[in-house]
C-alpha distance (Angstrom), angle and dihedral (degrees) to the residues before:
residue distance angle dihedral
X1 . . .
X2 3.81 . .
X3 3.85 112.8 .
X4 3.81 92.9 -123.6
X5 3.80 92.9 49.8
X6 3.79 89.2 46.2
X7 3.78 92.0 53.2
X8 3.82 92.1 46.2
X9 3.79 91.3 52.4
X10 3.82 90.0 49.6
X11 3.83 91.8 50.2
X12 3.82 91.5 47.3
X13 3.83 90.5 52.6
X14 3.79 91.0 49.0
X15 3.84 92.2 50.2
X16 3.80 91.5 47.0
X17 3.81 90.4 51.4
X18 3.80 93.2 49.3
X19 3.84 92.7 48.4
X20 3.81 93.1 47.7
X21 3.78 94.6 46.1
X22 3.80 93.5 46.5
X23 3.80 91.2 48.2
X24 3.80 90.2 49.6
X25 3.78 92.5 53.4
X26 3.81 91.7 46.0
X27 3.80 100.6 46.0
X28 3.79 106.3 6.3
X29 3.74 125.3 102.6
X30 3.79 136.8 -155.8
X31 3.82 116.3 -99.5
X32 3.80 116.9 -158.5
X33 3.79 87.3 -156.6
X34 3.86 94.7 -127.7
X35 3.82 123.1 131.7
X36 3.84 117.9 -170.1
X37 3.80 135.5 -159.2
X38 3.80 137.9 179.6
X39 3.81 116.9 -114.8
X40 3.80 121.5 177.6
X41 3.74 91.7 -21.4
X42 3.80 95.3 -49.8
X43 3.73 129.1 102.1
X44 3.81 112.3 -120.2
X45 3.80 134.7 -178.4
X46 3.80 105.4 -100.8
X47 3.82 98.5 -179.2
X48 3.82 139.8 -3.2
X49 3.82 122.5 -160.6
X50 3.77 109.6 -121.1
X51 3.81 95.5 -131.4
X52 3.79 96.9 40.1
X53 3.83 126.3 115.3
X54 3.81 87.6 -119.3
X55 3.79 90.0 60.8
X56 3.76 91.0 46.2
X57 3.82 89.4 52.4
X58 3.81 91.3 54.7
X59 3.80 103.0 -96.9
X60 3.83 111.5 149.0
X61 3.78 138.4 -177.9
X62 3.85 113.5 -86.7
X63 3.79 97.2 31.0
X64 3.82 118.7 137.9
X65 3.78 114.3 -118.9
X66 3.82 112.0 -130.7
X67 3.76 98.7 176.9
X68 3.83 131.5 19.4
X69 3.78 127.4 -175.4
X70 3.77 94.0 -24.1
X71 3.80 94.9 -44.0
X72 3.78 119.2 114.4
X73 3.80 111.8 -135.7
X74 3.79 102.1 171.6
X75 3.77 123.4 27.1
X76 3.77 111.6 -144.3
X77 3.85 119.5 -151.8
X78 3.76 111.1 -97.2
X79 3.79 131.9 -175.8
X80 3.78 113.3 -101.3
X81 3.76 119.9 -144.1
X82 3.84 126.9 -159.4
X83 3.81 118.1 -108.9
X84 3.87 91.5 -130.9
X85 3.77 113.5 89.5
X86 3.80 118.7 -135.7
X87 3.80 117.8 -98.4
X88 3.83 115.2 -113.2
X89 3.79 116.6 -113.0
X90 3.87 107.2 -99.0
X91 3.80 91.9 -143.0
X92 3.81 101.5 46.4
X93 3.77 102.4 16.7
X94 3.83 91.0 -131.7
X95 3.76 118.7 142.2
X96 3.81 113.1 -134.5
X97 3.88 116.4 -127.2
X98 3.74 117.5 -88.7
X99 3.76 108.0 -107.9
X100 3.83 123.4 -151.7
X101 3.74 116.0 -107.5
X102 3.82 95.3 -155.1
X103 3.83 148.3 -46.9
X104 3.80 126.5 -79.2
X105 2.99 119.7 -136.1
X106 3.78 102.5 15.2
X107 3.85 93.2 -141.7
X108 3.83 134.0 11.9
X109 3.80 105.0 -71.8
X110 3.81 128.4 -164.9
X111 3.77 114.3 -130.8
X112 3.76 113.1 -120.8
X113 3.81 108.7 -112.4
X114 3.79 124.5 159.8
X115 3.79 116.0 -111.9
X116 3.83 96.0 -114.8
X117 3.82 91.9 54.9
X118 3.79 90.6 46.0
X119 3.81 91.7 49.6
X120 3.81 90.6 51.5
X121 3.79 91.4 47.9
X122 3.79 92.9 52.1
X123 3.79 93.2 45.5
X124 3.84 95.9 55.0
X125 3.82 121.7 83.3
X126 3.79 114.7 -83.7
X127 3.79 113.8 -109.4
X128 3.82 98.7 163.4
X129 3.78 130.7 6.8
X130 3.78 138.4 174.1
X131 3.81 121.7 -168.2
X132 3.81 140.3 170.7
X133 3.79 135.1 -160.9
X134 3.87 113.4 -103.2
X135 3.82 91.2 -120.6
X136 3.77 91.9 50.2
X137 3.79 88.0 49.7
X138 3.81 89.5 53.2
X139 3.82 97.9 42.5
X140 3.77 102.2 33.6
X141 3.82 123.9 101.8
X142 3.76 139.3 -165.1
X143 3.80 90.3 -111.8
X144 3.80 96.0 46.2
X145 3.80 95.5 40.9
X146 3.77 131.2 -129.3
X147 3.80 124.8 -83.1
X148 3.81 94.6 -130.6
X149 3.82 120.4 172.8
X150 3.81 118.4 -155.8
X151 3.80 133.9 -167.3
X152 3.74 133.5 173.7
X153 3.80 142.8 -169.9
X154 3.80 109.1 -109.4
X155 3.82 89.2 -147.4
X156 3.78 91.0 -114.8
X157 3.78 94.6 -58.5
X158 3.79 91.8 126.5
X159 3.80 90.2 53.6
X160 3.78 90.6 48.5
X161 3.79 90.8 48.0
X162 3.82 88.5 55.4
X163 3.83 92.8 53.6
X164 3.87 93.9 87.5
X165 3.79 87.5 61.0
X166 3.80 89.3 70.8
X167 3.80 91.1 56.3
X168 3.79 91.0 43.2
X169 3.81 92.0 51.8
X170 3.79 93.5 47.1
X171 3.79 92.4 48.6
X172 3.81 91.1 48.0
X173 3.80 91.6 51.6
X174 3.77 91.8 50.5
X175 3.79 96.1 44.5
X176 3.79 96.4 42.2
X177 3.78 91.7 45.5
X178 3.80 93.1 48.8
X179 3.88 92.2 45.1
X180 3.78 93.5 50.8
X181 3.82 95.9 40.8
X182 3.82 89.6 52.7
X183 3.79 90.8 59.3
X184 3.83 93.7 -123.8
X185 3.81 91.1 121.4
X186 3.85 92.0 49.1
X187 3.75 137.2 -61.5
X188 3.83 91.2 -107.9
X189 3.80 92.4 62.2
X190 3.81 96.5 48.5
X191 3.83 94.0 90.6
X192 3.84 88.5 49.2
X193 3.76 95.0 52.7
X194 3.85 98.2 109.6
X195 3.83 99.6 39.8
X196 3.80 93.3 44.6
X197 3.80 91.4 47.9
X198 3.81 91.4 49.8
X199 3.85 93.3 46.6
X200 3.79 89.2 51.5
X201 3.80 98.1 44.6
X202 3.82 104.8 38.6
X203 3.87 94.8 68.7
X204 3.85 87.6 59.3
X205 3.80 93.8 45.1
X206 3.83 90.7 52.6
X207 3.80 95.3 55.8
X208 3.81 94.9 93.3
X209 3.80 89.4 57.8
X210 3.80 89.5 53.3
X211 3.80 89.9 48.7
X212 3.80 92.5 62.3
X213 3.78 90.8 64.0
X214 3.79 91.5 -148.3
X215 3.84 117.4 137.7
X216 3.84 93.0 -130.6
X217 3.80 92.5 53.1
X218 3.77 92.5 43.8
X219 3.83 90.3 51.3
X220 3.82 92.8 50.7
X221 3.79 90.3 46.8
X222 3.79 93.0 50.6
X223 3.80 95.2 46.6
X224 3.82 93.6 48.3
X225 3.77 93.1 48.2
X226 3.83 89.9 51.2
X227 3.79 93.6 48.1
X228 3.81 91.5 46.5
X229 3.83 89.5 62.6
X230 3.81 94.0 55.2
X231 3.85 101.0 73.1
X232 3.81 90.1 52.0
X233 3.79 91.6 46.9
X234 3.86 90.0 49.3
X235 3.83 90.3 50.8
X236 3.80 92.8 50.3
X237 3.84 92.9 45.9
X238 3.81 88.1 56.3
X239 3.82 88.3 59.9
X240 3.80 95.1 55.8
X241 3.78 104.7 109.1
X242 3.75 102.7 -156.2
X243 3.78 112.9 74.2
X244 3.79 94.6 -147.3
X245 3.79 91.9 49.9
X246 3.80 89.6 47.8
X247 3.80 91.8 55.1
X248 3.83 93.8 46.8
X249 3.79 91.9 48.3
X250 3.81 91.2 46.9
X251 3.80 90.0 53.9
X252 3.78 91.9 47.9
X253 3.80 91.3 49.0
X254 3.76 91.8 49.8
X255 3.79 90.5 50.3
X256 3.83 90.7 49.2
X257 3.83 90.8 48.5
X258 3.79 91.2 52.9
X259 3.81 89.2 45.3
X260 3.81 89.6 50.4
X261 3.82 91.9 52.2
X262 3.78 91.0 48.8
X263 3.80 91.3 48.3
X264 3.79 90.3 49.4
X265 3.84 90.3 53.4
X266 3.78 93.4 45.6
X267 3.79 94.4 41.9
X268 3.83 91.1 54.4
X269 3.79 92.1 62.9
X270 3.79 105.0 25.7
X271 3.79 142.4 44.2
X272 3.79 93.9 -98.4
X273 3.80 115.7 171.4
X274 3.81 104.8 -88.9
X275 3.87 97.5 -154.1
X276 3.80 89.0 52.2
X277 3.82 89.5 53.0
X278 3.80 92.0 54.3
X279 3.79 91.8 44.3
X280 3.78 92.6 54.9
X281 3.79 94.4 44.5
X282 3.80 93.5 42.4
X283 3.79 91.5 51.9
X284 3.85 90.3 63.2
X285 3.85 91.8 81.5
X286 3.81 98.5 22.2
X287 3.80 96.3 66.9
X288 3.86 94.7 50.9
X289 3.82 89.3 43.9
X290 3.78 93.4 54.8
X291 3.79 90.7 43.8
X292 3.79 92.3 50.6
X293 3.81 89.1 48.2
X294 3.76 91.3 59.4
X295 3.83 135.1 -10.9
X296 3.79 113.8 -81.8
X297 3.77 88.2 -131.5
X298 3.75 118.5 27.0
X299 3.76 117.5 -126.4
X300 3.83 112.1 -98.0
X301 3.80 118.5 -91.8
X302 3.80 94.1 35.3
X303 3.81 96.3 -62.7
X304 3.81 108.3 157.1
X305 3.79 140.6 154.7
X306 3.75 114.1 -58.9
X307 3.80 115.2 -89.8
X308 3.78 86.8 -131.1
X309 3.79 88.6 69.8
X310 3.78 94.6 59.0
X311 3.76 94.5 112.5
X312 3.80 93.9 47.1
X313 3.83 89.9 49.9
X314 3.78 91.0 52.1
X315 3.82 90.0 49.9
X316 3.82 92.1 54.1
X317 3.82 91.8 48.6
X318 3.78 92.0 50.3
X319 3.85 91.6 46.4
X320 3.81 90.4 53.3
X321 3.84 93.6 48.1
X322 3.84 98.8 44.6
X323 3.85 97.2 78.6
X324 3.83 94.5 55.9
X325 3.79 89.3 52.5
X326 3.80 89.3 50.3
X327 3.80 90.1 49.7
X328 3.84 89.1 59.3
X329 3.82 95.6 45.4
X330 3.84 118.5 99.2
X331 3.81 111.2 -146.0
X332 3.80 97.4 172.5
X333 3.76 89.6 101.5
X334 3.78 116.1 45.8
X335 3.80 91.4 -157.2
X336 3.78 91.9 74.1
X337 3.82 90.6 73.5
X338 3.81 89.4 -133.2
X339 3.79 93.9 -70.5
X340 3.05 124.6 -147.4
X341 3.86 96.7 17.7
X342 3.81 91.8 59.5
X343 3.80 90.1 49.9
X344 3.79 90.9 49.7
X345 3.78 92.4 52.1
X346 3.81 91.1 45.9
X347 3.80 91.0 53.8
X348 3.80 90.9 47.5
X349 3.86 90.1 51.0
X350 3.81 91.8 50.3
X351 3.82 93.2 45.6
X352 3.82 91.1 46.6
X353 3.78 93.9 48.9
X354 3.77 99.7 44.0
X355 3.80 103.6 26.3
X356 3.81 118.8 15.2
X357 3.81 99.8 39.0
X358 3.82 95.5 47.1
X359 3.82 89.5 50.5
X360 3.76 90.5 46.6
X361 3.83 90.7 51.5
X362 3.80 89.5 51.6
X363 3.83 90.1 48.7
X364 3.80 91.4 47.9
X365 3.82 90.9 49.8
X366 3.79 90.6 50.0
X367 3.81 91.0 47.3
X368 3.80 90.9 49.4
X369 3.81 90.8 50.8
X370 3.79 90.6 48.8
X371 3.82 91.4 49.0
X372 3.78 89.9 50.8
X373 3.80 90.8 51.9
X374 3.79 90.4 49.1
X375 3.78 91.7 48.1
X376 3.77 92.0 48.0
X377 3.81 91.1 48.6
X378 3.78 91.8 50.8
X379 3.80 90.9 46.8
X380 3.82 89.9 51.5
X381 3.79 89.9 48.5
X382 3.79 89.9 52.2
X383 3.84 92.0 47.8
X384 3.80 93.3 49.5
X385 3.83 91.0 47.0
X386 3.79 90.4 49.9
X387 3.80 91.7 48.7
X388 3.79 92.3 49.8
X389 3.80 92.5 46.7
X390 3.79 97.0 45.3
X391 3.79 96.8 38.9
X392 3.83 119.1 21.8
X393 3.80 97.1 28.7
X394 3.79 93.0 49.2
X395 3.77 91.6 50.8
X396 3.84 91.6 46.4
X397 3.82 89.6 51.9
X398 3.81 90.5 52.5
X399 3.84 89.3 46.3
X400 3.83 91.9 52.5
X401 3.83 90.4 53.4
X402 3.78 92.0 48.3
X403 3.84 93.1 48.8
X404 3.77 90.7 48.5
X405 3.80 90.2 49.6
X406 3.84 91.1 47.4
X407 3.80 90.8 53.7
X408 3.79 96.2 -111.8
X409 3.85 104.3 131.3
X410 3.81 93.8 164.3
X411 3.80 92.5 55.8
X412 3.81 90.5 43.5
X413 3.83 91.0 52.9
X414 3.83 91.6 51.1
X415 3.80 89.6 49.6
X416 3.84 90.1 50.7
X417 3.84 90.6 49.8
X418 3.79 91.2 52.0
X419 3.83 89.4 45.9
X420 3.79 91.6 52.3
X421 3.83 91.9 49.3
X422 3.80 90.3 50.2
X423 3.82 90.6 51.1
X424 3.81 89.0 50.8
X425 3.75 89.5 51.1
X426 3.82 89.9 50.5
X427 3.76 88.6 51.2
X428 3.82 90.3 55.0
X429 3.74 92.4 46.7
X430 3.80 95.5 45.0
X431 3.76 124.9 3.0
X432 3.80 112.5 -160.4
X433 3.84 90.8 -168.1
X434 3.81 88.3 63.1
X435 3.79 91.8 55.9
X436 3.77 95.8 40.9
X437 3.83 104.9 37.5
X438 3.76 106.0 14.2
X439 3.79 138.6 -116.8
X440 3.84 95.2 -55.8
X441 3.79 96.4 63.8
X442 3.83 88.6 37.6
X443 3.80 89.5 57.2
X444 3.81 88.6 50.0
X445 3.81 89.4 57.3
X446 3.82 92.4 44.2
X447 3.85 93.8 49.8
X448 3.79 92.1 50.7
X449 3.74 90.6 50.9
X450 3.78 94.8 45.3
X451 3.81 91.9 48.0
X452 3.82 90.0 64.4
X453 3.82 89.3 55.9
X454 3.79 97.6 40.1
X455 3.75 96.9 61.1
X456 3.79 91.7 -141.0
X457 3.79 144.3 50.0
X458 3.79 118.8 -38.0
X459 3.80 110.0 178.7
X460 3.83 130.9 -169.3
X461 3.79 123.3 -156.3
X462 3.82 113.1 -169.4
X463 3.81 137.1 -175.2
X464 3.75 105.2 164.0
X465 3.79 110.0 152.2
X466 3.82 92.8 161.5
X467 3.81 138.3 27.1
X468 3.83 122.1 -117.7
X469 3.78 119.6 -139.6
X470 3.86 115.8 -66.1
X471 3.79 93.3 -107.0
X472 3.82 91.0 53.4
X473 3.82 91.6 47.9
X474 3.77 91.7 51.3
X475 3.79 92.1 49.7
X476 3.83 91.9 48.4
X477 3.80 92.0 50.3
X478 3.82 94.2 47.6
X479 3.83 90.7 48.5
X480 3.78 90.5 49.5
X481 3.81 89.4 47.7
X482 3.79 92.4 52.3
X483 3.86 94.7 41.5
X484 3.81 93.0 49.5
X485 3.83 91.0 47.2
X486 3.83 88.8 53.4
X487 3.80 91.2 45.9
X488 3.80 90.8 54.4
X489 3.87 93.1 44.9
X490 3.78 99.8 41.8
X491 3.82 106.6 15.2
X492 3.77 135.8 45.5
X493 3.83 138.7 -128.5
X494 2.93 143.5 -53.3
X495 3.85 91.4 71.9
X496 3.80 118.1 179.6
X497 3.80 122.8 -159.8
X498 3.81 118.4 -168.5
X499 3.82 121.7 -172.2
X500 3.78 127.0 176.1
X501 3.81 130.8 170.1
X502 3.82 133.7 -177.8
X503 3.76 139.0 153.1
X504 3.83 88.5 -81.9
X505 3.79 95.4 56.4
X506 3.79 146.4 -73.7
X507 3.79 135.9 -85.3
X508 3.80 133.3 -164.6
X509 3.79 128.5 -174.0
X510 3.82 130.8 179.3
X511 3.81 120.4 -170.2
X512 3.74 127.1 -179.3
X513 3.80 133.8 -175.9
X514 3.80 100.3 -127.3
X515 3.80 129.8 113.0
X516 3.80 91.5 -79.1
X517 3.80 136.2 -116.8
X518 3.77 117.7 -55.6
X519 3.83 111.9 -98.9
X520 3.82 94.5 -114.7
X521 3.79 98.3 35.5
X522 3.78 95.2 97.9
X523 3.78 91.7 54.0
X524 3.76 94.4 58.0
X525 3.78 123.5 103.5
X526 3.72 130.5 -133.7
X527 3.77 89.5 -96.2
X528 3.78 90.5 69.6
X529 3.79 94.5 52.7
X530 3.81 101.3 -95.2
X531 3.83 95.9 120.7
X532 3.83 92.6 143.3
X533 3.80 97.2 60.0
X534 3.79 91.4 43.4
X535 3.79 91.1 49.7
X536 3.83 91.5 50.6
X537 3.83 91.3 48.4
X538 3.81 91.4 50.9
X539 3.81 90.7 48.9
X540 3.83 90.2 52.0
X541 3.80 93.2 47.6
X542 3.77 91.9 49.1
X543 3.82 91.1 62.9
X544 3.81 96.5 34.6
X545 3.83 92.9 -110.1
X546 3.83 130.1 141.2
X547 3.81 119.0 -116.9
X548 3.78 118.2 -159.2
X549 3.82 118.8 -172.0
X550 3.78 118.0 177.3
X551 3.78 146.5 146.3
X552 3.80 117.4 -113.4
X553 3.82 114.1 -127.4
X554 3.79 91.1 -118.7
X555 3.80 93.0 46.8
X556 3.78 134.3 -86.7
X557 3.78 132.5 93.5
X558 3.79 121.6 -96.0
X559 3.79 119.4 -157.5
X560 3.84 119.1 -176.4
X561 3.78 129.4 179.0
X562 3.78 115.6 -170.1
X563 3.83 123.2 -174.4
X564 3.76 125.6 177.2
X565 3.81 122.8 -159.5
X566 3.81 113.0 -113.9
């Protein structure tokens, strides 16, 4: 999904939520969720909504209503006490307990009410209700008490109490969006400002719909909350570097989205486990966030995300986790200080200040030192190449002419051979074609040269419509140089090199047909002789790319370098 389209969808969902919630507060009403009917002259509970307060209070279908809106329908036997108080004992001064004088009425008795009045009472909205199970009505007693369940209409106060949640959600969306768009929370989160703000604020905006306890409002609330998570999940999926991981996470996110929609439908009409609902919905952005923070499966031989991206990885993980915290935060009462969302952000701030950022600074310092070493090395290569070209090669050229003039063709041929070798060395140290034409033509030159040494087919497949930055091109060429050298030494032809580049990034793969790299070779350090793999890994980390070195099951070594444009 295009970033602009994604942001527009997120904004549309936020506006729809604000309009629905505001309309619900303005014209909506509280529904106790109770439906009544008349059976054999008695009022009974015909239906109870699964998510209603009445259901939560214990009201169930089939109960007998004993009192409705201030009218007693069934008189339950109660102990009757005499009006005369007991006389205190003259010796001790203690007053004996007041003993009941009887029970009134003797058995549960229906109050005589004409049918028209009863029909009108049942038809009007329930404001207060008391009910009892039929078996409790048959087995209860005045002495043992009656297991009566009561529920009442709060007159819309619960809906009015939820109204501040709309303001809270709107303010959160504005503040979070502004904070992220300004880059204060991290450069990596700036493109996710709108979807993350919407995913955080919509659960608050929808709370008035939940407060009505009506199935229709609960369904709308559930669906909008699920859909509000999708733009953020899409934005996080786009930041997963490995294409295979990106596809797997996209499939998982789609499955969770469908599951969230199903849960919203089921939860609107049944007593579905509420924590499970929030867990499923909250997982929609969490899984892409964790995957964007670090590859789901690390590249073989210990290849992982660059340590210099520690801060960005932490930002993606926090972005994915924020919505599920918002889902479990009640904003109907402003006095709760948005607990636990405020606590979550406080912990993130403390961890970022005292843990993540210091580590990121260390990683940045190490990366800077590494870049300086690479730059110094390349500068030294260029200096040596220039010295050879301007000094030794010029003198050899003069020597060749003199030997030819002196009639010494054998000596002239030896001088030409040495001159050609020095030119090849200059090409390795500094390749003008790389600077002038780019890595694609440079790979053409490298493959032709390697093919003479490999003794078999070395094939290049190119699709480079654009040129990456110079530092990226240099890293790609050096990795290809090292990988092809290893393929000639340890593998065998045919060797296939594939290079592609676009505005989104660049990718390089080298596959040979040898026995394949040893399983633990990529985990070795330079101290054990594996300088080549270490050098390739450092080149990849210097440009923020992912290097994957592995052995194919059927044999042969696979080297892949994947770089994505920032």
